[in-house]
LUMDREN-11248 format. One record per residue: x, y, z of N, C-alpha, C in turn. Coordinates in nm, 4 decimals, padded with zeros to 6 digits, always signed. Layout:
// residues N
> X; Y; Z; X; Y; Z; X; Y; Z .
...
//
This chain:
// residues 234
> +00.0857; -00.1163; +00.0018; -00.0048; +00.0203; -00.0166; +00.0926; +00.1127; -00.0100 .
> +00.1985; +00.0874; +00.0371; +00.3045; +00.2587; +00.0844; +00.3102; +00.2900; -00.0543 .
> +00.3609; +00.2172; -00.1569; +00.4232; +00.2392; -00.3003; +00.3452; +00.3323; -00.3470 .
> +00.2117; +00.2681; -00.3775; +00.0819; +00.3461; -00.4750; +00.0597; +00.4789; -00.3935 .
> +00.0549; +00.4595; -00.2492; +00.0198; +00.6104; -00.1806; +00.1193; +00.6898; -00.2134 .
> +00.2520; +00.6246; -00.1918; +00.3625; +00.7543; -00.2351; +00.3231; +00.7970; -00.3846 .
> +00.3230; +00.6929; -00.4869; +00.3116; +00.7129; -00.6144; +00.1985; +00.8626; -00.6393 .
> +00.0746; +00.7769; -00.5643; -00.0541; +00.9048; -00.5685; -00.0067; +01.0187; -00.5516 .
> +00.0587; +01.0280; -00.4093; +00.0736; +01.2019; -00.3890; +00.1704; +01.2568; -00.4426 .
> +00.3057; +01.2156; -00.5052; +00.4209; +01.2509; -00.5642; +00.3621; +01.3061; -00.6926 .
> +00.2894; +01.2439; -00.7654; +00.2472; +01.2572; -00.8976; +00.1249; +01.3940; -00.9014 .
> +00.0660; +01.3960; -00.8084; -00.0594; +01.4407; -00.7751; -00.0050; +01.6004; -00.7472 .
> +00.1238; +01.6429; -00.6689; +00.1525; +01.7556; -00.6474; +00.2603; +01.7853; -00.7934 .
> +00.2989; +01.6941; -00.8514; +00.3742; +01.7289; -01.0067; +00.3169; +01.7638; -01.0861 .
> +00.1852; +01.7284; -01.0952; +00.0696; +01.7532; -01.1716; +00.0156; +01.9173; -01.1549 .
> +00.0366; +01.9364; -01.0196; +00.0215; +02.1087; -01.0201; +00.1174; +02.1739; -01.0532 .
> +00.1758; +02.1509; -01.0584; +00.3568; +02.2012; -01.0640; +00.3709; +02.2078; -01.2239 .
> +00.3242; +02.1020; -01.3026; +00.3459; +02.0966; -01.4346; +00.2702; +02.1872; -01.5087 .
> +00.0933; +02.2035; -01.4453; +00.0113; +02.2762; -01.5295; +00.0461; +02.4388; -01.4600 .
> +00.1202; +02.4595; -01.3997; +00.1106; +02.5965; -01.3517; +00.2346; +02.6605; -01.4468 .
> +00.3253; +02.5308; -01.4727; +00.4313; +02.5987; -01.5730; +00.4141; +02.6207; -01.6983 .
> +00.2737; +02.4995; -01.7166; +00.2532; +02.5718; -01.8845; +00.1871; +02.6888; -01.8679 .
> +00.0890; +02.7677; -01.7713; +00.0383; +02.8377; -01.7303; +00.1259; +02.9678; -01.7079 .
> +00.2348; +02.9624; -01.7333; +00.3307; +03.0688; -01.7361; +00.3868; +03.0942; -01.5721 .
> +00.3626; +02.9999; -01.4618; +00.4577; +03.0391; -01.3388; +00.5445; +02.9243; -01.3111 .
> +00.6740; +02.9743; -01.3467; +00.7927; +02.8772; -01.3189; +00.8481; +02.8646; -01.2037 .
> +00.7635; +02.8814; -01.0867; +00.7992; +02.8869; -00.9396; +00.8740; +02.7399; -00.9048 .
> +00.7865; +02.6435; -00.9325; +00.7976; +02.5140; -00.8646; +00.9253; +02.4828; -00.9629 .
> +00.9511; +02.4927; -01.0917; +01.0713; +02.4412; -01.2137; +01.1867; +02.5378; -01.1281 .
> +01.1568; +02.6627; -01.0834; +01.3002; +02.7390; -01.0263; +01.3386; +02.6522; -00.9051 .
> +01.2274; +02.5954; -00.8386; +01.2955; +02.5576; -00.6823; +01.2798; +02.4055; -00.6979 .
> +01.2893; +02.3362; -00.8068; +01.3367; +02.2274; -00.8167; +01.2244; +02.0816; -00.7806 .
> +01.1233; +02.1563; -00.7741; +00.9621; +02.0796; -00.7411; +00.8864; +02.0340; -00.8946 .
> +00.9242; +02.0394; -00.9911; +00.9260; +01.9981; -01.1103; +00.9914; +01.8395; -01.1536 .
> +00.9777; +01.7667; -01.0833; +01.0234; +01.6527; -01.0805; +00.9301; +01.5359; -01.0283 .
> +00.9502; +01.4002; -01.0556; +00.9083; +01.3197; -01.0525; +00.9753; +01.2427; -00.9351 .
> +01.0697; +01.2709; -00.8922; +01.1596; +01.2719; -00.7751; +01.0835; +01.2492; -00.6514 .
> +01.0853; +01.1471; -00.5611; +00.9635; +01.1461; -00.4340; +01.0042; +01.2746; -00.3185 .
> +01.1684; +01.2325; -00.3055; +01.2534; +01.3226; -00.2388; +01.1880; +01.4612; -00.2252 .
> +01.2131; +01.5142; -00.3340; +01.1577; +01.6346; -00.3753; +00.9963; +01.6721; -00.3118 .
> +00.9111; +01.5896; -00.2894; +00.7864; +01.5977; -00.2831; +00.7555; +01.5752; -00.1026 .
> +00.8476; +01.4820; -00.0579; +00.7903; +01.4457; +00.0890; +00.7881; +01.5685; +00.1759 .
> +00.6801; +01.5545; +00.2388; +00.6159; +01.5925; +00.3994; +00.6675; +01.4925; +00.5286 .
> +00.7569; +01.5888; +00.5871; +00.8023; +01.4721; +00.7098; +00.6600; +01.4654; +00.7464 .
> +00.5727; +01.5136; +00.7817; +00.4575; +01.5135; +00.8521; +00.3476; +01.4036; +00.7550 .
> +00.3155; +01.5159; +00.6844; +00.1855; +01.4331; +00.5486; +00.2272; +01.3284; +00.4545 .
> +00.3756; +01.2842; +00.4791; +00.3751; +01.1702; +00.3812; +00.4681; +01.0803; +00.4457 .
> +00.4743; +01.1050; +00.5667; +00.5531; +00.9666; +00.6608; +00.4632; +00.9374; +00.7985 .
> +00.5065; +01.0443; +00.8710; +00.4194; +01.0359; +01.0156; +00.2730; +01.0267; +00.9993 .
> +00.1979; +01.1265; +00.9653; +00.0769; +01.0580; +00.9287; -00.0056; +00.9334; +00.9183 .
> +00.0512; +00.9108; +00.7697; +00.0036; +00.7781; +00.7199; +00.0369; +00.6385; +00.8347 .
> +00.1362; +00.6291; +00.8882; +00.1767; +00.5676; +00.9886; +00.1019; +00.5474; +01.1035 .
> +00.0473; +00.6457; +01.1556; -00.0341; +00.7297; +01.2667; -00.1972; +00.6606; +01.2203 .
> -00.2088; +00.6698; +01.1011; -00.3370; +00.6096; +01.0815; -00.3359; +00.4525; +01.0335 .
> -00.2095; +00.3975; +00.9757; -00.2241; +00.2767; +00.9848; -00.1961; +00.2115; +01.1534 .
> -00.2013; +00.2896; +01.2610; -00.1880; +00.1877; +01.3663; -00.2870; +00.2091; +01.4765 .
> -00.3882; +00.3193; +01.3684; -00.5137; +00.3200; +01.4535; -00.5858; +00.2356; +01.4083 .
> -00.6999; +00.1506; +01.4687; -00.7806; +00.0681; +01.4356; -00.9169; +00.1350; +01.3430 .
> -00.9342; +00.0817; +01.2713; -01.0902; +00.2016; +01.2265; -01.0677; +00.3215; +01.1936 .
> -00.9428; +00.3980; +01.1864; -00.8975; +00.5121; +01.1278; -00.8991; +00.5907; +01.0035 .
> -00.9225; +00.6697; +00.9794; -00.9101; +00.7454; +00.8788; -00.7582; +00.7360; +00.8043 .
> -00.7477; +00.6857; +00.6836; -00.6030; +00.6734; +00.6144; -00.5944; +00.7965; +00.5240 .
> -00.5028; +00.9060; +00.5682; -00.4796; +01.0627; +00.4820; -00.3456; +01.0511; +00.5002 .
> -00.3197; +01.1892; +00.4322; -00.1814; +01.1678; +00.3706; -00.1676; +01.2878; +00.3041 .
> -00.0069; +01.3504; +00.2754; -00.0154; +01.4771; +00.1549; +00.1393; +01.4591; +00.1067 .
> +00.1816; +01.5299; +00.0470; +00.2662; +01.5364; -00.0023; +00.3416; +01.7085; +00.0242 .
> +00.4451; +01.7000; -00.0184; +00.4880; +01.9214; +00.0308; +00.4151; +01.9429; -00.0770 .
> +00.3080; +02.0644; -00.0649; +00.2249; +02.1510; -00.1696; +00.3617; +02.1837; -00.2528 .
> +00.3249; +02.2150; -00.3933; +00.3929; +02.2841; -00.4836; +00.3970; +02.4131; -00.4963 .
> +00.4974; +02.5137; -00.4794; +00.4594; +02.6298; -00.4871; +00.4263; +02.7246; -00.6009 .
> +00.3161; +02.8057; -00.5913; +00.2649; +02.8456; -00.6908; +00.2546; +02.9950; -00.6504 .
> +00.2595; +03.0495; -00.7644; +00.2554; +03.2022; -00.7667; +00.1626; +03.2559; -00.8746 .
> +00.0596; +03.2851; -00.8538; -00.0440; +03.3310; -00.9663; -00.0264; +03.4596; -01.0704 .
> +00.0496; +03.5136; -00.9864; +00.1287; +03.6823; -01.0434; +00.2082; +03.6175; -01.1401 .
> +00.2561; +03.5329; -01.1837; +00.2663; +03.4671; -01.3005; +00.2521; +03.4354; -01.4157 .
> +00.0628; +03.4315; -01.3858; +00.0161; +03.3410; -01.4722; -00.0755; +03.4415; -01.5627 .
> -00.0791; +03.3908; -01.7205; -00.1189; +03.4692; -01.7821; -00.2728; +03.5130; -01.7599 .
> -00.3670; +03.4049; -01.7259; -00.5313; +03.4588; -01.6450; -00.5051; +03.4107; -01.5347 .
> -00.4469; +03.4645; -01.4474; -00.5035; +03.4280; -01.2877; -00.5903; +03.3426; -01.2421 .
> -00.7297; +03.3872; -01.2794; -00.8300; +03.3011; -01.2137; -00.8324; +03.1861; -01.2977 .
> -00.8776; +03.1969; -01.4025; -00.9013; +03.0441; -01.4841; -00.7681; +02.9394; -01.4752 .
> -00.6274; +03.0183; -01.4583; -00.5202; +02.9263; -01.4698; -00.5013; +02.8511; -01.3255 .
> -00.5669; +02.9288; -01.2042; -00.5629; +02.8779; -01.0589; -00.6658; +02.7123; -01.0679 .
> -00.7549; +02.8182; -01.1664; -00.8907; +02.6581; -01.1459; -00.8118; +02.5298; -01.1852 .
> -00.7300; +02.5611; -01.3452; -00.6394; +02.4694; -01.4082; -00.5793; +02.3864; -01.3086 .
> -00.5097; +02.4688; -01.2386; -00.3683; +02.4290; -01.1897; -00.4560; +02.3449; -01.0150 .
> -00.5938; +02.3918; -00.9664; -00.6136; +02.3120; -00.8973; -00.6717; +02.2061; -00.9613 .
> -00.7244; +02.1798; -01.0464; -00.8114; +02.0502; -01.1294; -00.7043; +01.9590; -01.1259 .
> -00.5574; +01.9970; -01.1435; -00.4716; +01.8781; -01.2274; -00.4454; +01.8208; -01.1286 .
> -00.4379; +01.8103; -01.0193; -00.3895; +01.7108; -00.8928; -00.5228; +01.5983; -00.8961 .
> -00.6413; +01.6433; -00.8922; -00.7367; +01.5155; -00.9010; -00.7400; +01.4830; -01.0319 .
> -00.7552; +01.5380; -01.1413; -00.7570; +01.4677; -01.2786; -00.6110; +01.3576; -01.2857 .
> -00.4976; +01.3911; -01.2186; -00.3661; +01.2984; -01.1866; -00.4133; +01.1774; -01.1669 .
> -00.4947; +01.2037; -01.0021; -00.4868; +01.0717; -00.9789; -00.6359; +00.9900; -01.0168 .
> -00.7031; +01.0612; -01.0957; -00.8439; +00.9923; -01.1700; -00.7124; +00.8700; -01.2890 .
> -00.6547; +00.9583; -01.3392; -00.5855; +00.9516; -01.4672; -00.4791; +00.7710; -01.3957 .
> -00.4630; +00.8442; -01.2924; -00.3542; +00.7376; -01.2171; -00.4398; +00.6138; -01.1798 .
> -00.5706; +00.6139; -01.1270; -00.6802; +00.5082; -01.0877; -00.7094; +00.4024; -01.2399 .
> -00.7372; +00.4860; -01.2929; -00.7838; +00.4340; -01.4543; -00.6745; +00.3324; -01.5262 .
> -00.5437; +00.3987; -01.4864; -00.4165; +00.3255; -01.5686; -00.3838; +00.2124; -01.4616 .
> -00.4125; +00.2270; -01.3508; -00.4143; +00.0977; -01.2533; -00.5079; -00.0062; -01.2880 .
> -00.6502; +00.0433; -01.3120; -00.7718; -00.0472; -01.3239; -00.6830; -00.1140; -01.4419 .
> -00.6614; -00.1026; -01.5466; -00.6280; -00.1671; -01.6939; -00.5121; -00.2498; -01.6800 .
> -00.3755; -00.2043; -01.5775; -00.3061; -00.3045; -01.5453; -00.3458; -00.3914; -01.5090 .
> -00.4381; -00.3928; -01.4060; -00.5253; -00.4976; -01.3512; -00.5684; -00.5824; -01.4272 .
> -00.6629; -00.5278; -01.4967; -00.7117; -00.5965; -01.6173; -00.6346; -00.6894; -01.7049 .
> -00.5241; -00.6220; -01.7522; -00.4066; -00.6944; -01.7939; -00.3435; -00.8520; -01.7296 .
> -00.3328; -00.8079; -01.6120; -00.2545; -00.9192; -01.5239; -00.3945; -01.0021; -01.5119 .
> -00.4987; -00.9997; -01.5055; -00.6082; -01.0889; -01.4924; -00.5813; -01.1967; -01.6004 .
> -00.5744; -01.0892; -01.7394; -00.6176; -01.1732; -01.8742; -00.4850; -01.2449; -01.8698 .
> -00.3326; -01.2309; -01.8345; -00.2834; -01.3081; -01.8439; -00.2770; -01.4323; -01.7516 .
> -00.2937; -01.3965; -01.6381; -00.3262; -01.4826; -01.4903; -00.4539; -01.4886; -01.4722 .
> -00.5938; -01.5377; -01.5345; -00.7303; -01.5606; -01.4303; -00.7072; -01.6061; -01.3196 .
> -00.5968; -01.6714; -01.2663; -00.6149; -01.7131; -01.0869; -00.5662; -01.6279; -01.0311 .
> -00.5318; -01.5348; -01.0314; -00.4914; -01.4024; -00.9564; -00.6114; -01.3550; -00.8819 .
> -00.7368; -01.3738; -00.9829; -00.8788; -01.3552; -00.9142; -00.8847; -01.4063; -00.8075 .
> -00.8625; -01.5053; -00.7398; -00.8838; -01.6290; -00.6391; -00.8000; -01.5420; -00.5347 .
> -00.7475; -01.4623; -00.5265; -00.7213; -01.3540; -00.3990; -00.8044; -01.3420; -00.3462 .
> -00.8508; -01.2252; -00.4149; -00.9848; -01.2106; -00.3303; -01.0946; -01.2465; -00.3002 .
> -01.1032; -01.4088; -00.3756; -01.2163; -01.4976; -00.2983; -01.2435; -01.4955; -00.1520 .
> -01.3410; -01.5059; -00.1410; -01.4371; -01.5213; +00.0026; -01.3684; -01.6469; +00.0480 .
> -01.3546; -01.7198; -00.0691; -01.3557; -01.8959; +00.0147; -01.1911; -01.8835; +00.0900 .
> -01.1930; -01.9453; +00.1906; -01.0875; -01.9830; +00.2548; -00.9923; -02.0883; +00.2217 .
> -01.0270; -02.1677; +00.1283; -00.9966; -02.2961; +00.0759; -00.9086; -02.2605; -00.0601 .
> -00.9114; -02.0898; -00.0793; -00.8008; -02.0450; -00.2052; -00.6886; -02.0812; -00.1913 .
> -00.6213; -02.1356; -00.3105; -00.4612; -02.1850; -00.2553; -00.4063; -02.0550; -00.2658 .
> -00.2671; -02.0687; -00.1880; -00.1432; -01.9489; -00.2204; -00.0683; -01.9643; -00.3679 .
> -00.0566; -01.8850; -00.3825; +00.0465; -01.8579; -00.5275; +00.1341; -01.9739; -00.5420 .
> +00.1475; -02.0766; -00.6373; +00.2143; -02.1795; -00.5741; +00.3369; -02.2099; -00.7037 .
> +00.3169; -02.0740; -00.8032; +00.4218; -02.0464; -00.9165; +00.4765; -01.9320; -00.9170 .
> +00.6307; -01.9613; -01.0003; +00.7081; -01.8145; -00.9564; +00.6317; -01.7253; -01.0742 .
> +00.5591; -01.7689; -01.1566; +00.4364; -01.6608; -01.2456; +00.3620; -01.6001; -01.1980 .
> +00.2620; -01.6657; -01.0895; +00.1781; -01.6235; -00.9925; +00.2601; -01.5122; -00.8615 .
> +00.3371; -01.5596; -00.8375; +00.4540; -01.4850; -00.7306; +00.4788; -01.3430; -00.7744 .
> +00.5143; -01.3564; -00.9127; +00.5486; -01.2073; -00.9680; +00.4233; -01.1214; -00.9972 .
> +00.3253; -01.2027; -01.0433; +00.2199; -01.1264; -01.0846; +00.1178; -01.0877; -00.9608 .
> +00.0943; -01.1706; -00.8962; -00.0020; -01.1243; -00.7414; +00.0641; -00.9987; -00.6991 .
> +00.1800; -00.9561; -00.6590; +00.2076; -00.8137; -00.5425; +00.1797; -00.7309; -00.6568 .
> +00.2021; -00.7346; -00.7750; +00.1615; -00.6364; -00.8608; +00.0006; -00.5898; -00.8911 .
> -00.0328; -00.7114; -00.8809; -00.1949; -00.7082; -00.9040; -00.2788; -00.6455; -00.7820 .
> -00.1962; -00.6793; -00.6764; -00.2622; -00.6390; -00.5136; -00.2274; -00.4824; -00.5376 .
> -00.1056; -00.4371; -00.5712; -00.0790; -00.3093; -00.5814; -00.1655; -00.2407; -00.6814 .
> -00.1947; -00.2880; -00.7580; -00.2815; -00.2218; -00.8711; -00.3964; -00.1723; -00.8375 .
> -00.4958; -00.2827; -00.7298; -00.5983; -00.2744; -00.7223; -00.5873; -00.1227; -00.5395 .
> -00.5030; -00.1407; -00.4780; -00.4954; -00.0396; -00.3962; -00.4616; +00.0778; -00.4697 .
> -00.3851; +00.0540; -00.5696; -00.3698; +00.2156; -00.6599; -00.5146; +00.2868; -00.6702 .
> -00.5669; +00.1979; -00.7312; -00.7150; +00.2449; -00.7983; -00.8079; +00.3220; -00.6684 .
> -00.7877; +00.2347; -00.5393; -00.8585; +00.2728; -00.4080; -00.7726; +00.4161; -00.3685 .
> -00.6578; +00.4054; -00.3488; -00.6086; +00.5201; -00.2688; -00.5907; +00.6195; -00.4186 .
> -00.5905; +00.6487; -00.4794; -00.6070; +00.7518; -00.6288; -00.7702; +00.8194; -00.6495 .
> -00.8346; +00.7199; -00.5962; -00.9921; +00.7678; -00.5971; -01.0180; +00.8567; -00.4642 .
> -00.9548; +00.7600; -00.3671; -00.9693; +00.8183; -00.2340; -00.9249; +00.9849; -00.2330 .
> -00.8105; +00.9982; -00.2664; -00.7116; +01.1228; -00.2597; -00.7817; +01.2151; -00.3533 .
> -00.8300; +01.2049; -00.4893; -00.9110; +01.2615; -00.5427; -01.0380; +01.3203; -00.5337 .
> -01.1435; +01.2372; -00.4269; -01.2764; +01.2784; -00.3908; -01.2514; +01.3877; -00.2660 .
> -01.1495; +01.3323; -00.1586; -01.0972; +01.3937; -00.0522; -01.0460; +01.5165; -00.0900 .
> -00.9698; +01.5494; -00.2035; -00.8963; +01.7057; -00.2415; -01.0248; +01.7653; -00.3209 .
> -01.1344; +01.7226; -00.3733; -01.2204; +01.7857; -00.4614; -01.3418; +01.8755; -00.3367 .
> -01.3137; +01.8243; -00.2312; -01.3948; +01.8895; -00.0920; -01.4051; +02.0489; -00.1377 .
> -01.5017; +02.1029; -00.0938; -01.5387; +02.2266; -00.1701; -01.4660; +02.3577; -00.0233 .
> -01.3393; +02.3180; +00.0270; -01.2717; +02.3699; +00.1115; -01.1497; +02.4191; +00.1023 .
> -01.1263; +02.5463; +00.0960; -00.9939; +02.5565; +00.0892; -00.8945; +02.5707; +00.2065 .
> -00.7397; +02.5285; +00.2093; -00.7087; +02.5102; +00.0799; -00.7041; +02.3522; -00.0054 .
> -00.7869; +02.2845; +00.0277; -00.8096; +02.1987; -00.0473; -00.8231; +02.2354; -00.2065 .
> -00.8060; +02.1254; -00.3034; -00.8384; +02.1814; -00.4638; -00.9644; +02.2127; -00.4519 .
> -01.0508; +02.1277; -00.4406; -01.1795; +02.1741; -00.4757; -01.2250; +02.3076; -00.4027 .
> -01.1822; +02.4148; -00.3204; -01.1970; +02.4495; -00.2292; -01.1185; +02.5870; -00.3697 .
> -01.0246; +02.5884; -00.4353; -00.9485; +02.6450; -00.4872; -01.0201; +02.6598; -00.6225 .
> -01.0753; +02.5363; -00.6879; -01.1672; +02.5496; -00.8260; -01.2636; +02.6313; -00.7640 .
> -01.3182; +02.6066; -00.6494; -01.4672; +02.7033; -00.6501; -01.4281; +02.8533; -00.6263 .
> -01.3319; +02.8749; -00.5590; -01.2625; +03.0243; -00.5499; -01.2497; +03.0819; -00.6833 .
> -01.1942; +03.0014; -00.7756; -01.1797; +03.0579; -00.9224; -01.2919; +03.0769; -00.9808 .
> -01.4082; +03.0071; -00.9468; -01.5170; +02.9992; -01.0610; -01.6475; +03.1195; -00.9910 .
> -01.6168; +03.1612; -00.8847; -01.6988; +03.1959; -00.8210; -01.7162; +03.3424; -00.8343 .
> -01.8057; +03.4288; -00.8349; -01.7969; +03.6140; -00.8775; -01.6659; +03.6320; -00.7417 .
> -01.6128; +03.7415; -00.7636; -01.5160; +03.7856; -00.6757; -01.5297; +03.8136; -00.5391 .
> -01.6825; +03.8796; -00.5604; -01.6939; +03.9208; -00.3855; -01.6975; +03.7947; -00.3003 .
> -01.7974; +03.6935; -00.3813; -01.7428; +03.5214; -00.3161; -01.6793; +03.4944; -00.3089 .
> -01.5921; +03.4931; -00.4011; -01.4182; +03.4209; -00.3914; -01.3601; +03.4889; -00.2838 .
> -01.3474; +03.6187; -00.2693; -01.3178; +03.6482; -00.1197; -01.3609; +03.6621; -00.0094 .
> -01.4601; +03.5916; +00.0330; -01.5439; +03.5425; +00.1027; -01.4877; +03.3879; +00.1491 .
> -01.4728; +03.3187; -00.0025; -01.4379; +03.2157; +00.0710; -01.2675; +03.1658; +00.0798 .
> -01.1956; +03.2874; +00.0365; -01.0722; +03.2417; +00.0484; -01.0365; +03.3020; +00.2070 .
> -01.1039; +03.3839; +00.2422; -01.0977; +03.4401; +00.4055; -01.0820; +03.3044; +00.5015 .
> -01.1450; +03.1883; +00.4376; -01.1787; +03.0618; +00.5259; -01.0415; +02.9944; +00.5380 .
> -00.9716; +03.0450; +00.4265; -00.8365; +02.9269; +00.4027; -00.7789; +02.9073; +00.5074 .
> -00.7185; +03.0431; +00.5650; -00.6173; +02.9873; +00.7218; -00.7052; +02.9099; +00.8207 .
> -00.8519; +02.8687; +00.7822; -00.8904; +02.7852; +00.9086; -00.9340; +02.6639; +00.8497 .
> -00.9091; +02.6392; +00.7193; -00.9345; +02.5223; +00.6481; -00.9049; +02.3540; +00.7161 .
> -00.7930; +02.3353; +00.7664; -00.7753; +02.2402; +00.8050; -00.8056; +02.2328; +00.9506 .
> -00.8638; +02.3450; +01.0003; -00.8948; +02.3173; +01.1412; -01.0240; +02.2667; +01.1451 .
> -01.0982; +02.3370; +01.0052; -01.2260; +02.2756; +00.9810; -01.2438; +02.1488; +00.9689 .
> -01.1664; +02.1028; +00.8458; -01.1383; +01.9426; +00.8253; -01.1276; +01.8684; +00.9660 .
> -01.0425; +01.8738; +01.0081; -01.0135; +01.7999; +01.1453; -01.1547; +01.8036; +01.2543 .
> -01.1927; +01.9120; +01.2056; -01.3515; +01.9362; +01.2915; -01.4392; +01.8058; +01.2063 .
> -01.4191; +01.8163; +01.1084; -01.5445; +01.7447; +01.0549; -01.4926; +01.5847; +01.0430 .
> -01.3590; +01.5559; +01.0630; -01.3423; +01.4285; +01.0738; -01.3816; +01.3614; +01.2069 .
> -01.3727; +01.4643; +01.3321; -01.3895; +01.4351; +01.4533; -01.5138; +01.4172; +01.5000 .
> -01.6460; +01.4992; +01.4071; -01.7589; +01.4945; +01.4319; -01.8435; +01.3811; +01.3267 .
> -01.7490; +01.3328; +01.2636; -01.8007; +01.2570; +01.1468; -01.8417; +01.1504; +01.1929 .
> -01.8707; +01.0908; +01.3224; -01.9619; +00.9444; +01.3433; -02.0957; +01.0053; +01.3703 .
> -02.1353; +01.1687; +01.3791; -02.2457; +01.1806; +01.3834; -02.2810; +01.2313; +01.2268 .
> -02.2030; +01.2935; +01.1886; -02.2476; +01.3590; +01.0490; -02.2066; +01.2888; +00.9320 .
> -02.1197; +01.2206; +00.9062; -02.0665; +01.0920; +00.8361; -02.0416; +01.1632; +00.6758 .
> -01.9902; +01.2441; +00.6969; -01.9264; +01.3408; +00.6078; -01.8315; +01.2683; +00.5118 .
> -01.7463; +01.2221; +00.6099; -01.5992; +01.1646; +00.5706; -01.6344; +01.0773; +00.4957 .
> -01.6672; +01.0084; +00.5872; -01.7185; +00.8485; +00.6038; -01.7813; +00.8362; +00.4508 .
> -01.8623; +00.9091; +00.4220; -01.9377; +00.8705; +00.2848; -01.8132; +00.9046; +00.1881 .
> -01.7507; +00.9560; +00.1936; -01.6336; +01.0198; +00.1192; -01.5422; +00.9015; +00.0948 .
> -01.4642; +00.8294; +00.2264; -01.3474; +00.7345; +00.2381; -01.4396; +00.5888; +00.2038 .
> -01.5668; +00.6193; +00.2332; -01.5854; +00.4757; +00.2264; -01.7136; +00.4404; +00.0780 .
> -01.8302; +00.4929; +00.1150; -01.9086; +00.4753; -00.0019; -01.8826; +00.5182; -00.1240 .
> -01.8203; +00.6792; -00.1495; -01.8383; +00.7176; -00.3139; -01.6744; +00.6690; -00.3114 .
> -01.5991; +00.6468; -00.2457; -01.4825; +00.5832; -00.2673; -01.4702; +00.4241; -00.3473 .
> -01.5544; +00.3435; -00.2444; -01.5482; +00.1911; -00.2918; -01.6252; +00.1682; -00.4208 .
> -01.7483; +00.2566; -00.4032; -01.8763; +00.2676; -00.5588; -01.7868; +00.3059; -00.6937 .
> -01.6830; +00.4365; -00.6895; -01.6379; +00.4511; -00.7770; -01.4778; +00.4095; -00.8425 .
> -01.4741; +00.2910; -00.7122; -01.3419; +00.2383; -00.7648; -01.3863; +00.0955; -00.8300 .
> -01.4901; +00.0622; -00.7395; -01.5768; -00.0993; -00.8071; -01.5747; -00.0746; -00.9420 .
> -01.6764; +00.0828; -01.0124; -01.6845; +00.0956; -01.1347; -01.5894; +00.0769; -01.2361 .
> -01.4495; +00.1961; -01.1542; -01.3282; +00.1681; -01.3006; -01.3004; +00.0425; -01.3114 .
> -01.2625; -00.0416; -01.1771; -01.1987; -00.1854; -01.2136; -01.3024; -00.2787; -01.2785 .
> -01.4399; -00.2766; -01.2914; -01.5241; -00.3828; -01.3177; -01.5018; -00.3139; -01.4876 .
> -01.5273; -00.1809; -01.5120; -01.5318; -00.1587; -01.6285; -01.3809; -00.1440; -01.7159 .
> -01.2647; -00.1901; -01.6321; -01.1515; -00.1960; -01.7034; -01.1223; -00.3511; -01.7307 .
> -01.1910; -00.4227; -01.6279; -01.1876; -00.6063; -01.6047; -01.2822; -00.6356; -01.7421 .
> -01.3834; -00.5805; -01.7543; -01.4747; -00.5775; -01.8607; -01.4035; -00.5619; -02.0227 .
> -01.3529; -00.4517; -02.0356; -01.2811; -00.4574; -02.1424; -01.2005; -00.5174; -02.1300 .
> -01.1166; -00.6023; -02.0892; -00.9784; -00.6975; -02.1139; -01.1006; -00.8051; -02.1378 .
> -01.1788; -00.8264; -02.0746; -01.2556; -00.9845; -02.1379; -01.3338; -00.9426; -02.2547 .
> -01.3158; -00.8613; -02.2808; -01.3862; -00.8254; -02.4372; -01.2682; -00.8593; -02.5380 .
> -01.1644; -00.7986; -02.4764; -01.0550; -00.8186; -02.5879; -01.0348; -00.9638; -02.5900 .
> -01.0569; -01.0708; -02.4895; -01.0113; -01.1915; -02.5164; -01.0512; -01.2706; -02.5886 .
> -00.9821; -01.3153; -02.7221; -01.0749; -01.4052; -02.7865; -01.1387; -01.5632; -02.7576 .
//
């Protein structure tokens, strides 16, 4: 799970920097952040400590983030439009990674259909007993986790709350007066988010995203990819 999560967070931030660069802002490139090297994007707390804490807490939320890419809207040609594109780039990258991971899983399943037995509810399913299966199964498991993680990150980041991507997209689309009002919320955004997490047993906002919507969309992407793979099989 750690490897798909790391790639999901790093490529999410890389997408922000790449789109910002295409829109005229070289800040990320000048600071060495327009790279796919994970070391350049690791945030000590968000990338390492928080995911480990989430793994240690039974039934807890699995959250994490990479170091945000520096963006300067003043360098952009059309700041309001370009900031919306930059914000949307991260979730769009996660969606592309989820689809790509699902297609990889479908390819592996077409090569060796017995891989599907790993997810069988039957306790009598035999473990992988060939070198072929031992090589393909870990990749298949990581690809499924990659779908789930990227869908979760996409939906979570699309929450319309600054400083999340959804909040920045909404800020760019609203009329200026409403956008300025929403921007004033940004310094308190993470506190509001933590409040939503703590109150979630009563309001079920985060649970809906991390469980219901994530699993529904992930299953749709996986089943569609597997269906396409089965359709190509003679």
